Structure formats: C-alpha cells, structure tokens
C-alpha positions as CSV (number, residue, x, y, z in Angstrom):
1,X,0.0,0.0,0.0
2,X,1.4,3.4,-1.0
3,X,0.7,6.3,1.3
4,X,1.4,10.0,0.6
5,X,2.3,11.9,3.7
6,X,3.0,15.6,4.5
7,X,5.6,16.0,7.3
8,X,6.7,19.2,8.9
9,X,10.2,19.3,10.5
10,X,11.3,22.5,12.1
11,X,8.9,24.6,10.0
12,X,9.8,23.0,6.7
13,X,7.2,20.9,4.9
14,X,8.2,17.7,3.1
15,X,5.9,15.6,0.9
16,X,6.9,11.9,1.1
17,X,5.7,8.7,-0.4
18,X,5.8,5.6,1.8
19,X,5.2,2.0,0.9
20,X,3.7,0.1,3.8
21,X,4.9,-3.5,3.5
22,X,3.1,-4.7,6.6
23,X,-0.3,-4.0,5.0
24,X,0.3,-6.4,2.2
25,X,1.4,-9.1,4.7
26,X,-1.6,-8.5,7.0
27,X,-3.9,-9.0,4.0
28,X,-2.3,-12.4,3.3
29,X,-0.6,-11.4,0.1
30,X,1.5,-14.3,-1.0
31,X,0.6,-16.5,2.1
32,X,-1.3,-19.7,2.1
33,X,-3.5,-20.7,5.1
34,X,-0.8,-23.0,6.4
35,X,2.2,-20.9,5.8
36,X,3.6,-18.3,8.3
37,X,5.8,-15.4,7.5
38,X,9.4,-15.8,8.4
39,X,10.3,-14.0,11.6
40,X,12.4,-11.0,11.1
41,X,14.5,-10.3,14.2
42,X,13.9,-7.1,15.9
43,X,16.8,-4.6,15.9
44,X,18.8,-4.6,19.0
45,X,17.8,-1.9,21.5
46,X,19.7,1.3,21.3
47,X,22.6,1.4,23.6
48,X,22.3,3.9,26.5
49,X,24.4,6.9,25.7
50,X,26.1,8.5,28.6
51,X,25.3,12.2,28.3
52,X,27.9,14.8,27.5
53,X,29.5,16.4,30.6
54,X,28.0,19.7,29.4
55,X,24.6,18.5,30.3
56,X,21.5,19.9,28.7
57,X,19.6,19.9,32.0
58,X,21.6,22.9,33.2
59,X,19.3,25.9,33.8
60,X,19.1,28.2,30.8
61,X,21.2,26.0,28.6
62,X,20.5,25.9,24.9
63,X,21.9,22.6,23.6
64,X,22.7,21.0,20.3
65,X,20.2,18.4,19.3
66,X,22.8,16.6,17.1
67,X,26.5,16.4,16.3
68,X,27.7,18.7,13.6
69,X,29.5,21.9,12.7
70,X,28.4,25.4,13.8
71,X,27.6,27.5,10.7
72,X,26.5,30.7,12.5
73,X,25.9,32.1,16.0
74,X,23.0,34.5,15.8
75,X,23.0,35.7,19.5
76,X,25.5,37.7,21.4
77,X,26.3,38.0,25.1
78,X,24.0,40.6,26.7
79,X,21.4,40.4,23.9
80,X,17.8,39.9,25.0
81,X,16.2,37.1,23.1
82,X,12.7,35.7,23.0
83,X,11.5,32.1,23.0
84,X,11.7,30.6,19.5
85,X,14.3,33.1,18.3
86,X,17.1,31.6,16.1
87,X,20.3,31.5,18.1
88,X,22.6,29.0,16.4
89,X,22.7,27.1,13.0
90,X,24.4,23.7,12.9
91,X,25.3,21.7,9.7
92,X,25.2,18.0,9.8
93,X,25.2,15.7,6.7
94,X,24.9,18.7,4.4
95,X,21.7,19.9,6.1
96,X,21.4,23.0,8.3
97,X,19.5,22.7,11.6
98,X,18.3,26.0,13.2
99,X,18.5,26.0,17.0
100,X,16.0,28.3,18.7
101,X,15.9,29.6,22.2
102,X,13.5,27.5,24.4
103,X,12.8,30.5,26.6
104,X,13.2,34.3,26.6
105,X,16.0,36.0,28.5
106,X,19.4,37.6,28.2
107,X,22.3,35.7,26.7
108,X,24.7,35.1,29.5
109,X,27.3,33.1,27.7
110,X,28.1,31.9,24.2
111,X,30.2,28.7,24.2
112,X,30.6,28.1,20.5
113,X,31.8,29.9,17.4
114,X,31.3,29.4,13.6
115,X,33.4,26.4,12.5
116,X,33.3,24.7,15.9
117,X,32.4,21.0,15.9
118,X,29.7,20.2,18.5
119,X,28.4,17.0,20.0
120,X,24.7,16.0,20.6
121,X,23.7,17.4,24.0
122,X,26.6,20.0,24.1
123,X,25.7,23.4,25.6
124,X,25.9,26.1,22.9
125,X,24.9,29.1,25.0
126,X,23.3,30.0,28.3
127,X,20.2,32.2,28.7
128,X,19.3,33.7,32.0
C-alpha cells in the first residue's frame, strides 16, 4: 500500500511517499492458510548513551540536538532574546538545523563559534 504523507520538520514541509509492506502481509498477500511469514529479528535496543559532561539539564542551557559543525551564531552575550528566536545554526550531513531559544531571557554566555564541531547534548549558549 502506498501512502502519501506531508511531514513538517522545524517549520519545513516535506511531501513523502511511503510504501507500507506490513499492510500487504496482513492481507495475506503471498501467504497460504498453512504458511507463516518468516520471523524478522527485531533490531537490538539502542545502547544507552552517557550524556555529554556539558549536560542539557543545566538551567538556561541551549543545547545541540545533534552532532555537527556550527555554521552561525545568531545571538551575542548581553542580547535579550525571545522564546523561539534563532540562536545557532548547525550543519550535519549537508543539512542545516536551526537551533532556537527555548525561553526568553538575556544571553549570559556563548560557548561556540562558527566552524566549531559540536556533539549532541553539548551546551551552545546559556540564557538567564
């Protein structure tokens, strides 16, 4: 069964086409009454990742959601920002991800600069 979906990721809309293979199986396509589909092993559970020492649970921390390279820093120390305002852009796998402030406040510290490599969970800046 082919499904057409519209997905929005960080404000960008993507139209995708998905083929659902499980629908054909559930309708008995290619199966006799006595046959059973071969079992496909489930993927192993994701390994627990120990968080970066610069933890994202620090008050006022704006963190990187992924590993990548900082393209731009759009906030300066002392600048008042509002919730949802663009503060950093990170490139990963030739795609830019815009990081926005989760809360309003004054930028207390900027910990990255354009060209820096960052890890998932790394604190980019602090808002207070």
